[in-house]
C-alpha positions as CSV (number, residue, x, y, z in Angstrom):
1,M,108.9,163.3,51.0
2,N,110.9,161.7,47.8
3,D,111.2,164.4,44.9
4,F,108.3,163.8,42.1
5,T,108.4,163.8,38.7
6,L,107.1,166.3,35.9
7,H,105.8,163.2,34.1
8,D,103.6,162.4,37.3
9,L,102.3,165.7,37.7
10,Q,101.8,166.4,34.0
11,C,99.6,162.7,34.3
12,F,98.2,164.3,37.3
13,D,96.9,167.2,35.9
14,A,95.4,165.5,32.7
15,V,93.0,163.2,34.9
16,V,92.1,166.3,37.0
17,R,91.0,168.3,33.8
18,A,89.2,165.5,31.6
19,G,87.6,164.0,34.8
20,G,89.0,160.2,34.6
21,F,92.1,157.9,34.0
22,Q,90.8,156.6,30.7
23,A,90.6,160.4,29.1
24,A,93.6,161.5,30.7
25,A,95.3,158.1,28.6
26,G,93.5,158.8,25.7
27,A,94.4,162.7,26.1
28,L,97.9,162.3,27.0
29,H,98.5,158.8,24.3
30,R,99.5,156.9,27.0
31,S,98.2,153.7,28.6
32,H,95.6,153.5,31.2
33,P,98.2,151.8,33.7
34,A,100.7,154.0,32.9
35,V,98.6,157.2,33.7
36,F,97.0,155.1,37.1
37,A,100.9,154.2,38.1
38,A,102.3,157.8,37.6
39,V,99.2,159.2,39.8
40,A,99.8,156.6,42.6
41,R,103.3,157.2,42.2
42,L,102.7,160.9,43.0
43,E,100.8,160.2,46.0
44,R,103.4,157.7,47.5
45,Q,105.7,160.4,47.3
46,L,103.8,163.3,48.2
47,G,102.7,161.5,51.3
48,L,98.8,162.6,50.6
49,S,95.5,161.0,48.8
50,L,94.8,163.1,46.1
51,F,91.9,161.7,44.5
52,D,89.1,159.7,46.2
53,R,88.0,156.7,44.0
54,G,85.0,155.3,46.3
55,G,82.2,156.8,44.1
56,Y,81.7,156.1,40.3
57,R,83.9,159.0,39.5
58,V,87.3,160.0,40.7
59,V,87.3,163.2,42.1
60,L,89.9,165.4,43.9
61,T,90.2,165.4,47.7
62,D,90.4,168.5,49.6
63,A,94.8,168.5,49.5
64,G,94.4,167.3,45.8
65,R,92.3,170.3,45.0
66,S,94.8,172.7,46.6
67,F,97.6,170.6,45.3
68,H,96.5,170.9,42.0
69,G,95.8,174.8,42.4
70,R,99.8,175.1,42.9
71,A,100.8,172.6,40.2
72,Q,99.0,174.2,37.8
73,A,101.0,177.8,38.1
74,L,104.2,175.5,37.9
75,L,103.4,173.5,34.6
76,R,102.3,176.7,32.9
77,E,106.0,177.9,33.6
78,L,106.9,174.8,32.2
79,D,105.0,175.7,28.9
80,G,106.4,179.1,29.0
81,L,110.2,177.7,29.3
82,R,109.4,175.4,26.5
83,N,108.0,178.1,24.3
84,H,110.6,180.7,25.0
85,A,113.5,177.6,24.2
86,E,111.7,176.9,21.0
87,Q,112.1,180.7,20.0
88,L,115.6,180.8,20.8
89,A,116.2,177.4,18.4
90,M,114.5,179.1,15.7
91,G,116.8,182.1,14.7
92,E,115.7,185.0,13.1
93,E,112.4,184.4,11.1
94,S,112.5,184.1,7.2
95,E,109.2,185.7,6.8
96,L,106.3,186.9,8.9
97,H,102.4,186.7,7.9
98,V,101.0,190.2,8.9
99,V,97.6,190.6,8.5
100,I,95.6,194.5,8.2
101,G,92.0,194.5,9.1
102,D,89.8,197.0,7.6
103,L,89.4,199.6,10.6
104,C,92.9,200.6,9.8
105,P,94.0,203.8,9.6
106,R,96.4,202.8,7.1
107,P,99.2,205.4,7.1
108,Q,99.9,205.2,9.9
109,L,100.4,201.4,10.7
110,L,101.4,200.4,7.7
111,G,104.0,203.4,7.7
112,L,105.3,201.9,11.6
113,L,105.5,198.5,9.6
114,A,107.8,199.6,7.0
115,R,109.9,201.4,9.4
116,F,110.4,198.6,11.4
117,F,111.1,195.5,8.6
118,A,113.3,198.3,7.3
119,G,115.7,197.6,9.9
120,C,114.8,193.2,9.6
121,P,116.1,192.8,6.0
122,A,116.4,189.2,6.4
123,T,112.5,188.8,7.2
124,R,110.6,189.1,4.2
125,L,106.9,190.5,5.5
126,N,103.8,188.9,3.6
127,L,101.3,191.8,4.2
128,H,97.5,190.6,3.7
129,F,94.3,192.7,3.7
130,E,91.1,191.1,5.5
131,T,88.1,192.4,6.3
132,V,85.0,191.8,9.3
133,S,85.5,188.7,10.2
134,G,88.7,187.6,8.3
135,P,91.3,188.4,10.4
136,L,90.4,186.7,13.3
137,E,90.2,183.8,11.0
138,R,93.6,184.0,9.6
139,L,95.2,184.1,13.3
140,L,93.4,181.3,14.7
141,D,93.9,179.0,11.7
142,D,97.3,180.0,12.0
143,E,98.1,181.7,9.4
144,A,99.0,184.8,10.7
145,D,101.7,185.4,13.2
146,L,100.0,188.9,13.8
147,I,96.8,190.8,13.0
148,L,95.9,194.4,13.2
149,H,92.0,194.5,13.8
150,R,89.2,193.4,16.4
151,V,89.4,190.3,18.9
152,D,87.6,188.6,20.9
153,K,89.2,189.6,24.1
154,A,87.6,186.6,25.9
155,D,89.3,184.2,23.7
156,P,92.4,182.9,26.7
157,C,94.3,182.0,23.4
158,I,94.9,185.4,22.4
159,E,97.0,188.6,24.0
160,W,96.7,191.7,22.4
161,I,98.0,195.6,22.5
162,D,95.3,198.2,22.2
163,L,96.3,200.8,20.0
164,G,92.8,203.3,19.8
165,K,89.3,203.3,19.0
166,V,88.2,203.6,15.9
167,P,84.2,205.4,16.1
168,F,82.0,204.8,12.9
169,V,79.7,207.2,11.7
170,P,76.6,206.7,9.5
171,V,76.9,209.0,6.9
172,V,74.9,210.2,3.9
173,A,76.0,212.2,0.9
174,P,73.7,215.5,0.6
175,G,70.1,215.1,-0.9
176,L,70.2,211.3,-0.6
177,L,67.8,211.1,2.1
178,P,64.2,213.2,1.3
179,S,64.0,216.7,2.7
180,P,62.4,217.6,5.5
181,W,64.3,214.3,7.2
182,P,64.0,213.7,11.5
183,R,66.8,215.0,13.4
184,A,66.8,211.3,15.0
185,I,66.4,208.5,12.5
186,R,65.2,205.1,13.0
187,P,66.3,202.1,11.2
188,E,63.2,201.2,9.4
189,R,63.3,204.4,8.0
190,L,66.3,203.5,6.1
191,R,65.0,200.4,5.0
192,G,63.9,201.8,1.3
193,F,67.4,202.8,0.8
194,T,70.6,201.2,-0.4
195,Q,73.1,200.3,2.3
196,C,76.6,200.1,1.6
197,V,78.1,196.9,3.8
198,M,81.7,195.7,3.8
199,R,81.8,191.9,2.2
200,D,83.2,189.7,5.0
201,S,86.6,187.8,3.8
202,A,86.4,184.7,6.3
203,R,86.2,181.7,4.6
204,H,84.3,179.7,7.3
205,S,83.2,181.4,10.4
206,P,79.9,182.3,11.1
207,P,78.5,184.9,9.1
208,S,78.8,188.4,11.3
209,D,76.7,191.1,10.2
210,H,78.0,194.8,11.7
211,F,75.5,198.1,11.2
212,V,73.1,195.7,9.1
213,V,69.5,197.1,8.8
214,A,67.3,194.3,8.0
215,G,65.2,194.2,4.4
216,A,67.3,196.8,3.2
217,P,68.8,196.7,-0.5
218,Q,72.8,196.4,0.1
219,C,75.5,197.5,-1.5
220,T,78.4,195.2,-1.0
221,V,82.0,196.5,-1.1
222,A,85.9,195.1,-0.5
223,D,87.0,198.0,1.2
224,Q,86.5,200.8,3.1
225,A,87.6,203.4,0.6
226,M,85.5,201.9,-1.9
227,K,82.6,202.0,0.4
228,K,83.6,205.7,1.0
229,E,83.5,206.5,-2.9
230,V,79.5,204.8,-3.0
231,I,78.5,206.7,-0.4
232,L,80.3,210.3,-1.3
233,Q,78.6,209.7,-5.0
234,G,74.6,209.2,-3.4
235,L,74.4,205.2,-4.6
236,G,74.1,204.8,-0.8
237,W,74.4,205.3,2.6
238,G,76.8,203.4,5.5
239,H,79.0,203.3,8.1
240,L,82.4,204.7,7.6
241,P,85.5,205.4,10.6
242,R,85.7,208.7,11.4
243,F,89.2,209.2,10.6
244,L,88.6,208.2,7.0
245,I,85.5,211.2,6.5
246,V,87.1,213.8,8.7
247,E,87.4,216.1,5.8
248,E,84.2,215.5,4.1
249,L,82.3,216.1,7.0
250,R,83.8,219.4,7.7
251,S,82.7,220.4,4.0
252,G,79.8,219.0,4.2
253,A,80.2,216.8,1.5
254,L,78.8,213.8,3.7
255,L,76.4,214.7,6.4
256,S,76.5,212.4,9.8
257,I,72.6,210.8,10.6
258,A,73.6,210.2,13.9
259,G,71.3,210.0,16.5
260,R,69.5,207.9,19.3
261,Y,68.2,205.5,17.2
262,L,71.2,205.4,15.0
263,P,74.4,206.0,17.5
264,G,77.0,204.5,15.1
265,R,79.6,202.2,17.3
266,T,83.0,202.5,18.5
267,E,85.5,199.8,17.4
268,E,89.1,198.6,19.2
269,L,91.3,198.6,17.6
270,V,94.4,196.3,18.9
271,A,97.7,194.4,18.0
272,A,96.8,190.5,18.4
273,R,98.7,187.3,18.2
274,R,98.4,184.1,19.1
275,Q,99.3,183.6,22.9
276,D,99.6,179.7,23.2
277,R,102.6,179.5,19.9
278,P,106.0,180.4,20.4
279,H,107.4,183.5,18.3
280,G,110.5,184.3,17.5
281,P,112.8,187.2,17.7
282,V,111.8,189.4,14.8
283,A,107.9,188.7,15.9
284,S,109.1,189.5,19.7
285,R,110.5,192.5,18.6
286,L,107.6,194.0,16.3
287,W,105.2,193.1,19.8
288,A,107.4,195.1,21.8
289,H,107.9,197.9,18.9
290,L,103.9,197.9,19.0
291,R,103.9,198.4,22.6
292,E,106.2,201.2,22.6
293,Q,104.4,203.1,19.7
294,A,100.7,202.3,21.3
295,P,99.6,205.3,22.9
296,G,100.2,208.0,20.2
297,L,99.7,205.7,17.5
298,L,95.9,206.5,16.1
299,R,96.6,210.3,18.2
């Protein structure tokens, strides 16, 4: 068996992924004959028939299926090596874009960022604040190097570090709801009261409604601090992160209306970045620092 080239291996992988030679040629921006010849050359060098070409569409043989499974590991390693080379060539970044989401306890996370970037004077931190779907949209649009928010952990393009859980509690100011009021409030009983909700800062993502009671009048706000003030003044009710209202719940300035039918929700706060993009040395050090600090960050 002669040595085969990475080019031939990549052409073979593209045919498998695209389902045919013509589609693979389009994906690779090469001609159909060039891709066909690369796969044929690979088969000769291996002494194997990788595809059954007897039908309308080419399909993998058993040997081809087994070989492709092992080949994918090599190609992933190659992508990782390319990304690492890009990182080394980049040098220290002149700037990084970090998005803080509305789930974040700001003193802890802003303090962590301030301490880290104090040791990176050549890199400017561009800090952004986004709400609801906005942080993830910025990340997927390549407008952020790192976000501190929630993500879809099933997305293969994203890697994350768990920073902690953020419980959200439905609360009201004393006197907003008439007495006596049932201990287990059904959401439909709240339709006559103004609900304070976060404004989604996403520009083109599908709207995301968290905790919204259908049919209730709404007051929209841009951040959790404003939402808390609206609720404290008795102008509406809503869900707030527990870390923001510990003292108010203790003093009775706010009352929890959580119960069987309105249980609240716990969100998973993470640091997230694209794993299909190269990351420079400062971004890599920040990622490692977050991983190191994560266990005690929200304690």
